[in-house]
C-alpha positions as a Markdown table, in Angstrom:
| # | Residue | x | y | z |
|---|---|---|---|---|
| 1 | Met | 0.1 | 0.1 | 0.0 |
| 2 | Lys | 1.6 | 3.4 | -1.1 |
| 3 | Pro | 1.8 | 6.1 | 1.6 |
| 4 | Ser | -0.9 | 8.6 | 1.7 |
| 5 | Arg | -0.4 | 12.4 | 1.5 |
| 6 | Leu | -3.1 | 13.2 | 2.8 |
| 7 | Asp | -2.9 | 15.9 | 6.2 |
| 8 | Val | -5.2 | 17.3 | 8.7 |
| 9 | Arg | -6.4 | 20.1 | 6.4 |
| 10 | His | -7.6 | 17.4 | 4.1 |
| 11 | Leu | -9.6 | 16.0 | 6.5 |
| 12 | Arg | -11.3 | 19.2 | 8.1 |
| 13 | Tyr | -12.2 | 20.4 | 4.2 |
| 14 | Ala | -14.2 | 17.2 | 3.8 |
| 15 | Ile | -15.8 | 17.6 | 6.9 |
| 16 | Ala | -16.6 | 21.5 | 6.2 |
| 17 | Val | -18.4 | 20.4 | 2.9 |
| 18 | Ala | -20.3 | 17.4 | 4.3 |
| 19 | Asp | -22.1 | 19.7 | 7.4 |
| 20 | Ala | -22.5 | 22.4 | 5.0 |
| 21 | Gly | -23.9 | 20.2 | 2.5 |
| 22 | Gly | -22.2 | 22.2 | -0.4 |
| 23 | Phe | -18.7 | 23.4 | -1.6 |
| 24 | Arg | -19.7 | 27.2 | -1.8 |
| 25 | Arg | -21.4 | 27.3 | 2.0 |
| 26 | Ala | -18.1 | 25.3 | 3.0 |
| 27 | Ala | -15.6 | 27.8 | 1.5 |
| 28 | Glu | -18.2 | 30.8 | 3.4 |
| 29 | Leu | -17.8 | 28.8 | 6.7 |
| 30 | Leu | -14.3 | 28.5 | 6.3 |
| 31 | Asn | -13.7 | 32.2 | 4.7 |
| 32 | Ile | -11.5 | 30.9 | 2.0 |
| 33 | Ala | -11.3 | 30.5 | -1.7 |
| 34 | Gln | -13.9 | 27.7 | -2.9 |
| 35 | Pro | -11.5 | 26.5 | -5.9 |
| 36 | Ala | -8.8 | 25.5 | -2.6 |
| 37 | Ile | -11.6 | 23.3 | -0.9 |
| 38 | Ser | -12.7 | 21.8 | -4.1 |
| 39 | Lys | -9.0 | 21.1 | -5.0 |
| 40 | Ser | -8.4 | 19.6 | -1.4 |
| 41 | Val | -11.3 | 17.0 | -1.8 |
| 42 | Lys | -10.2 | 16.0 | -5.3 |
| 43 | Asp | -6.7 | 15.6 | -3.9 |
| 44 | Ala | -8.2 | 13.0 | -1.0 |
| 45 | Glu | -10.5 | 11.2 | -3.3 |
| 46 | Ala | -7.5 | 10.4 | -6.0 |
| 47 | Asp | -5.3 | 9.7 | -2.7 |
| 48 | Leu | -8.3 | 7.2 | -1.1 |
| 49 | Gly | -9.2 | 6.0 | -4.4 |
| 50 | Phe | -12.6 | 6.6 | -4.4 |
| 51 | Thr | -15.0 | 9.0 | -4.3 |
| 52 | Ile | -16.2 | 10.7 | -1.2 |
| 53 | Phe | -18.9 | 13.0 | -2.5 |
| 54 | Asp | -21.4 | 12.4 | -5.2 |
| 55 | Arg | -21.8 | 15.8 | -7.0 |
| 56 | Ser | -24.5 | 14.8 | -9.4 |
| 57 | Gly | -27.6 | 16.2 | -7.4 |
| 58 | Ala | -29.0 | 19.5 | -6.5 |
| 59 | Val | -27.3 | 18.6 | -3.5 |
| 60 | Val | -23.6 | 17.5 | -2.4 |
| 61 | Ala | -23.8 | 14.1 | -0.3 |
| 62 | Pro | -20.9 | 11.4 | 1.1 |
| 63 | Thr | -20.9 | 8.3 | -1.4 |
| 64 | Asp | -21.3 | 5.2 | 1.3 |
| 65 | Ala | -17.4 | 5.2 | 1.1 |
| 66 | Gly | -17.3 | 8.2 | 1.4 |
| 67 | Arg | -19.9 | 8.5 | 4.7 |
| 68 | Thr | -17.7 | 6.2 | 6.5 |
| 69 | Phe | -14.0 | 8.3 | 5.3 |
| 70 | Leu | -15.8 | 11.0 | 7.2 |
| 71 | Glu | -16.8 | 9.1 | 10.6 |
| 72 | Asp | -13.2 | 8.1 | 10.6 |
| 73 | Ala | -11.6 | 11.8 | 9.9 |
| 74 | Arg | -13.9 | 13.2 | 12.3 |
| 75 | Leu | -12.8 | 11.3 | 15.2 |
| 76 | Ala | -9.4 | 11.9 | 13.6 |
| 77 | Val | -9.4 | 15.5 | 13.9 |
| 78 | Ser | -11.0 | 15.5 | 17.4 |
| 79 | Gln | -8.1 | 13.3 | 18.8 |
| 80 | Phe | -5.7 | 15.4 | 16.9 |
| 81 | Glu | -7.3 | 18.6 | 18.4 |
| 82 | Arg | -7.5 | 16.6 | 21.7 |
| 83 | Ala | -3.5 | 16.1 | 21.8 |
| 84 | Ile | -2.4 | 19.8 | 20.7 |
| 85 | Arg | -5.2 | 21.2 | 23.5 |
| 86 | Ala | -4.4 | 19.2 | 26.1 |
| 87 | Ser | -0.4 | 19.7 | 25.8 |
| 88 | Arg | -0.8 | 23.5 | 25.8 |
| 89 | Arg | -3.0 | 23.8 | 28.6 |
| 90 | Asn | -0.7 | 21.2 | 30.6 |
| 91 | Val | 2.0 | 23.7 | 30.3 |
| 92 | Glu | -0.7 | 26.0 | 31.3 |
| 93 | Gly | -0.9 | 24.6 | 34.4 |
| 94 | Ser | -4.5 | 23.4 | 34.0 |
| 95 | Arg | -6.2 | 21.4 | 36.6 |
| 96 | Gly | -8.2 | 18.9 | 34.4 |
| 97 | His | -9.3 | 19.0 | 30.7 |
| 98 | Val | -13.0 | 17.4 | 29.8 |
| 99 | Ile | -13.9 | 17.0 | 26.2 |
| 100 | Val | -17.9 | 17.2 | 25.5 |
| 101 | Gly | -19.8 | 16.6 | 22.7 |
| 102 | Tyr | -23.6 | 17.4 | 22.0 |
| 103 | Ser | -26.2 | 17.1 | 19.6 |
| 104 | Ala | -27.9 | 19.9 | 17.9 |
| 105 | Leu | -31.2 | 18.5 | 19.6 |
| 106 | Ala | -29.9 | 19.3 | 23.2 |
| 107 | Thr | -29.0 | 22.9 | 22.7 |
| 108 | Ser | -30.7 | 24.3 | 26.0 |
| 109 | Pro | -29.8 | 27.0 | 28.8 |
| 110 | Asp | -29.6 | 24.0 | 31.1 |
| 111 | Ile | -26.3 | 22.8 | 29.0 |
| 112 | Ser | -24.9 | 26.4 | 29.6 |
| 113 | Glu | -26.1 | 27.0 | 33.8 |
| 114 | Gly | -24.6 | 23.5 | 33.8 |
| 115 | Leu | -21.2 | 24.4 | 33.0 |
| 116 | Asp | -21.1 | 27.5 | 35.0 |
| 117 | Arg | -22.1 | 25.7 | 38.0 |
| 118 | Phe | -18.7 | 23.5 | 36.8 |
| 119 | His | -16.5 | 26.2 | 36.2 |
| 120 | Ala | -17.8 | 28.2 | 39.3 |
| 121 | Ala | -16.6 | 24.9 | 41.5 |
| 122 | Ser | -13.6 | 23.8 | 39.6 |
| 123 | Pro | -12.2 | 27.0 | 38.0 |
| 124 | Gly | -8.8 | 25.3 | 36.5 |
| 125 | Val | -10.2 | 22.8 | 34.4 |
| 126 | Gln | -10.9 | 23.3 | 30.8 |
| 127 | Val | -14.3 | 22.3 | 29.0 |
| 128 | Glu | -13.9 | 21.9 | 25.1 |
| 129 | Met | -17.1 | 21.6 | 23.8 |
| 130 | His | -17.8 | 19.9 | 20.2 |
| 131 | Val | -21.5 | 19.4 | 18.1 |
| 132 | Met | -21.6 | 16.1 | 16.4 |
| 133 | Ser | -24.2 | 13.8 | 15.5 |
| 134 | Thr | -25.5 | 11.1 | 17.9 |
| 135 | Asp | -24.0 | 8.4 | 16.0 |
| 136 | Asn | -20.5 | 10.1 | 15.8 |
| 137 | Met | -20.9 | 10.7 | 19.5 |
| 138 | Leu | -21.5 | 7.6 | 20.6 |
| 139 | Lys | -18.6 | 6.1 | 18.3 |
| 140 | Ser | -16.3 | 8.9 | 19.6 |
| 141 | Leu | -17.3 | 8.0 | 23.7 |
| 142 | Arg | -16.3 | 4.5 | 22.8 |
| 143 | Ser | -12.8 | 5.8 | 21.3 |
| 144 | Gly | -12.0 | 8.1 | 23.9 |
| 145 | Ala | -12.5 | 10.8 | 21.3 |
| 146 | Ile | -14.8 | 12.9 | 23.7 |
| 147 | Asp | -15.4 | 12.2 | 27.8 |
| 148 | Ile | -19.1 | 13.0 | 28.3 |
| 149 | Gly | -21.8 | 13.7 | 25.2 |
| 150 | Phe | -25.3 | 14.9 | 25.2 |
| 151 | Leu | -27.6 | 13.1 | 23.4 |
| 152 | Leu | -31.1 | 12.5 | 22.4 |
| 153 | Ser | -32.5 | 9.5 | 24.8 |
| 154 | His | -33.7 | 6.8 | 22.5 |
| 155 | Pro | -33.9 | 3.0 | 22.2 |
| 156 | Ser | -31.7 | 3.6 | 18.9 |
| 157 | Thr | -28.8 | 5.0 | 21.4 |
| 158 | Lys | -28.6 | 2.5 | 23.4 |
| 159 | His | -24.7 | 0.6 | 23.7 |
| 160 | Pro | -23.5 | -2.0 | 26.4 |
| 161 | Ala | -20.4 | 0.1 | 26.8 |
| 162 | Ile | -21.7 | 3.7 | 27.2 |
| 163 | Glu | -24.1 | 4.9 | 30.4 |
| 164 | Gln | -26.5 | 7.5 | 29.8 |
| 165 | Ser | -29.0 | 9.4 | 32.3 |
| 166 | Ile | -31.8 | 11.5 | 31.3 |
| 167 | Ile | -31.2 | 15.0 | 32.6 |
| 168 | Trp | -34.2 | 17.0 | 31.3 |
| 169 | Ser | -37.1 | 16.3 | 28.7 |
| 170 | Ser | -38.4 | 18.8 | 26.6 |
| 171 | Gln | -41.8 | 19.4 | 24.0 |
| 172 | Ile | -41.2 | 19.0 | 20.5 |
| 173 | Gly | -42.1 | 22.2 | 18.8 |
| 174 | Ile | -43.0 | 23.6 | 15.2 |
| 175 | Val | -40.0 | 25.5 | 14.0 |
| 176 | Ala | -41.3 | 28.1 | 11.0 |
| 177 | Pro | -41.3 | 31.3 | 9.8 |
| 178 | Arg | -42.2 | 34.1 | 12.8 |
| 179 | Gly | -45.9 | 34.3 | 12.3 |
| 180 | Lys | -46.4 | 30.6 | 10.1 |
| 181 | Ala | -46.4 | 27.7 | 12.3 |
| 182 | Pro | -48.9 | 25.3 | 12.0 |
| 183 | Val | -50.8 | 24.9 | 15.4 |
| 184 | Thr | -52.8 | 22.1 | 15.0 |
| 185 | Ser | -51.8 | 18.4 | 13.9 |
| 186 | Asp | -54.3 | 18.9 | 11.5 |
| 187 | Ala | -52.2 | 22.0 | 9.9 |
| 188 | Leu | -49.0 | 20.1 | 10.5 |
| 189 | Ser | -50.3 | 17.2 | 8.6 |
| 190 | Arg | -50.8 | 18.8 | 5.4 |
| 191 | Ala | -47.4 | 21.4 | 6.0 |
| 192 | Asp | -44.1 | 20.1 | 4.2 |
| 193 | Leu | -41.6 | 19.7 | 6.0 |
| 194 | Val | -37.8 | 20.1 | 6.3 |
| 195 | Met | -36.1 | 17.2 | 8.2 |
| 196 | Gly | -32.3 | 16.1 | 8.9 |
| 197 | Val | -31.1 | 13.2 | 6.5 |
| 198 | Arg | -32.0 | 10.2 | 8.2 |
| 199 | Glu | -28.6 | 8.6 | 8.2 |
| 200 | Asn | -27.0 | 11.7 | 10.2 |
| 201 | Trp | -30.6 | 12.4 | 12.3 |
| 202 | Arg | -31.6 | 8.7 | 13.1 |
| 203 | Ser | -32.7 | 8.5 | 16.3 |
| 204 | Trp | -34.5 | 11.8 | 15.7 |
| 205 | Arg | -36.3 | 10.8 | 12.4 |
| 206 | Leu | -37.3 | 6.9 | 14.2 |
| 207 | Leu | -38.4 | 9.3 | 17.1 |
| 208 | Leu | -40.6 | 11.7 | 15.0 |
| 209 | Asp | -42.2 | 8.4 | 12.8 |
| 210 | Thr | -43.4 | 6.9 | 16.5 |
| 211 | Ala | -44.9 | 10.2 | 16.9 |
| 212 | Phe | -46.3 | 10.7 | 13.6 |
| 213 | Ala | -47.7 | 7.7 | 13.9 |
| 214 | Gly | -49.2 | 8.2 | 17.3 |
| 215 | Val | -51.7 | 11.3 | 15.9 |
| 216 | Gly | -52.1 | 9.5 | 13.1 |
| 217 | Ile | -50.1 | 11.4 | 10.4 |
| 218 | Ala | -47.9 | 10.5 | 7.1 |
| 219 | Pro | -45.2 | 13.4 | 7.8 |
| 220 | Arg | -44.6 | 15.4 | 4.2 |
| 221 | Val | -41.2 | 15.3 | 3.9 |
| 222 | Val | -40.3 | 17.6 | 0.5 |
| 223 | Asp | -36.3 | 18.3 | 1.7 |
| 224 | Glu | -33.6 | 17.1 | 3.6 |
| 225 | Ala | -30.3 | 18.4 | 5.0 |
| 226 | Trp | -27.4 | 17.0 | 6.9 |
| 227 | Asp | -26.5 | 20.0 | 9.1 |
| 228 | Val | -28.9 | 22.0 | 11.9 |
| 229 | Gln | -28.0 | 25.3 | 10.1 |
| 230 | Val | -28.8 | 24.5 | 6.6 |
| 231 | Ile | -32.4 | 22.7 | 8.1 |
| 232 | Phe | -33.5 | 25.9 | 9.5 |
| 233 | Gln | -31.8 | 28.2 | 6.8 |
| 234 | Arg | -34.1 | 26.1 | 4.7 |
| 235 | Val | -37.0 | 26.7 | 6.8 |
| 236 | Ala | -36.3 | 30.8 | 6.7 |
| 237 | Glu | -36.4 | 30.3 | 2.8 |
| 238 | Gly | -39.9 | 28.9 | 2.7 |
| 239 | Arg | -39.6 | 25.5 | 1.7 |
| 240 | Gly | -41.4 | 24.3 | 4.5 |
| 241 | Val | -41.2 | 23.9 | 8.3 |
| 242 | Thr | -39.3 | 21.3 | 10.7 |
| 243 | Leu | -39.8 | 20.0 | 14.4 |
| 244 | Phe | -37.2 | 20.2 | 17.1 |
| 245 | Pro | -37.1 | 20.8 | 20.9 |
| 246 | Met | -38.7 | 23.6 | 22.4 |
| 247 | Thr | -35.5 | 23.9 | 24.9 |
| 248 | Ala | -33.9 | 25.1 | 21.7 |
| 249 | Ala | -36.1 | 27.7 | 21.2 |
| 250 | Glu | -33.6 | 30.8 | 22.2 |
| 251 | Ser | -30.7 | 29.7 | 19.7 |
| 252 | Leu | -33.2 | 29.7 | 17.1 |
| 253 | Pro | -32.2 | 32.3 | 14.2 |
| 254 | Ala | -34.0 | 35.7 | 14.7 |
| 255 | Ser | -36.6 | 35.1 | 11.3 |
| 256 | Leu | -37.6 | 31.7 | 12.8 |
| 257 | Glu | -40.0 | 30.7 | 15.8 |
| 258 | Ala | -40.5 | 27.5 | 17.7 |
| 259 | Gln | -44.4 | 27.0 | 18.5 |
| 260 | Ile | -45.9 | 24.1 | 20.4 |
| 261 | Val | -49.0 | 22.6 | 18.7 |
| 262 | Pro | -51.0 | 21.7 | 21.6 |
| 263 | Asp | -52.6 | 17.7 | 20.0 |
| 264 | Phe | -48.9 | 16.6 | 19.1 |
| 265 | Pro | -47.7 | 16.1 | 22.3 |
| 266 | Ala | -44.4 | 14.5 | 21.5 |
| 267 | Lys | -41.4 | 15.0 | 23.5 |
| 268 | Ala | -37.9 | 14.1 | 23.7 |
| 269 | Gly | -35.4 | 13.2 | 26.6 |
| 270 | Ile | -32.0 | 14.4 | 26.7 |
| 271 | Ala | -29.4 | 12.5 | 28.5 |
| 272 | Met | -25.9 | 12.7 | 29.3 |
| 273 | Ala | -23.1 | 9.8 | 28.2 |
| 274 | Trp | -20.4 | 8.9 | 29.1 |
| 275 | Ser | -18.0 | 5.2 | 29.0 |
| 276 | Ala | -18.3 | 3.1 | 31.6 |
| 277 | Ser | -14.7 | 2.3 | 31.2 |
| 278 | Ala | -13.3 | 5.7 | 31.2 |
| 279 | Asp | -15.6 | 6.9 | 34.2 |
| 280 | Thr | -12.9 | 9.1 | 36.7 |
| 281 | Gly | -13.2 | 11.3 | 39.4 |
| 282 | Leu | -13.2 | 14.3 | 37.3 |
| 283 | Leu | -16.0 | 13.2 | 35.2 |
| 284 | Arg | -18.2 | 12.4 | 38.2 |
| 285 | Ser | -18.0 | 15.6 | 39.1 |
| 286 | Phe | -18.9 | 16.8 | 36.1 |
| 287 | Arg | -22.0 | 15.3 | 35.9 |
| 288 | Thr | -23.2 | 16.4 | 39.5 |
| 289 | His | -23.6 | 19.8 | 38.1 |
| 290 | Phe | -26.2 | 18.9 | 35.4 |
| 291 | Ser | -29.6 | 18.2 | 37.5 |
| 292 | Ala | -31.6 | 15.1 | 36.4 |
């Protein structure tokens, strides 16, 4: 096997394209020229011997081989960053380092408040936060790339090596442009939906499948995206509405609002997760600052 010429930059650019749903948006987010990202991804594909992204459709999407590569790339970049930051903080005299992964679904003031309590009790400990999908979070917990995860509680997220504790639950609301949210289940049944791609939002889509079935709704999914910000952008553009935990309402873009549909009583539980084999006193202390 020939030596690879890939470096961390190639991995970062490929991850950015996957998260942004396209090369142009990735270039904007990274503030670099689009040709640089395109060339980096093409070089990576040539080195690997397979195509990372399918460019034939309106939306750039990972191929099957690309999806596996991107999962491993996220872990590699995470571990690289963890080693660099931990080394720097050790030199600076840090008294500990906790790496936390969280799902966009877990966005809530409760996380900020818990972090504030932990920092007040342990001011010398550094906490590093990374947003990631639930499946990547579980993989990262098992590999040791992260120490703690905040994720959706669902049977599909259970793993024998991972401990979980539900810390809060939230009503699921409708996210729509301000003043345009369907506020009954009948209106919801007729609404166009923008959803997360099932491969990347597996547990959330399964939870919503059950919730829709419970009220007899056959959802009309008209658009899908990998990244939560792309989902919100498409909702803001008027392509449809989406569903999200109400605990994230304060973090929505200014043009959007979240509304509860009284006759759609679905709830989402958010759990804190950690590796049973890698638990430490510091992590146990961290968890005490997040109330169940």
